[in-house]
N, C-alpha and C positions, 0 to 999 in steps of 0.2 A: 572145776577147772584146777589143774595142777601144773606148776612150772616143770619142765623137763630138766633132768640133772645136768646135762651139757648144753644148757641154753646159750652159753657163750660161743660154743662151737657152732650151733645153729645160726646164730646171728652173723658169724663170719663166713660161713660156708654155704647156707642154704640158698639155693636159686630163687625160691619164692620171695625171700627177704630182699634179695638184690633187685628183682623185678619190681616189688613194691616200692623200693626207694626210687627207682628209675620213673615209675608212674607218678610219684609224688613230685619229682623234679619236672617232669613234663607238664603236670597240672600247673605248677607254679609258673613255668614258662608261658603257659596259655594265658594266665592272668597278666603277666608282664606284657605280652604281645597285645592283649586287649587294651591295656592302659596307654602304651607307647605308640601303638599302631604304626610299626615300621613298614616302609615300602618293601614289597616283595615277599612278605610273609602273610598268607591269607589266614583269616580267623578259622579256628577249628583244627589246624594242623596239629598242634601239640595236644589238644583234647583227644584227637584220634589216636595218636601215639600213646597217650596215657591209658586209653581204653584197650588198646592191643597189648600193652605191658601188664596191665591188670589181669587180662585173660591168660597171659602167659604165666603169671604168678599163681593163678588157680591151678592151671595144669601142672606146674612145677611143684605145687603143694602136695599133690597126690602121687607124684612119681618118686620112687626111691632113689636116693643118692648114695653111691658107694662111699663117698667121703664122710657120710654121717651114719652109716650103717653100724649098728652095734653088735653084729654077728648073728642076729636073730634069723636072717635070711639063709645062713649057711647050714 
């Protein structure tokens, strides 16, 4: 395993990173909902959203992004 040269740009611009951060926040929200049990928010909603955003992160990971292209595609 080797760190990419422009890892800072990847962290700032890659959609897969953004989706993983969102999935983490949804997972944390699910824990809070389970602990607080507010009225009107059923259990599992945020867990489902976390699952969907994790799936989106996997898809985004294999798709090329123009913002991160190093010119190899051209």
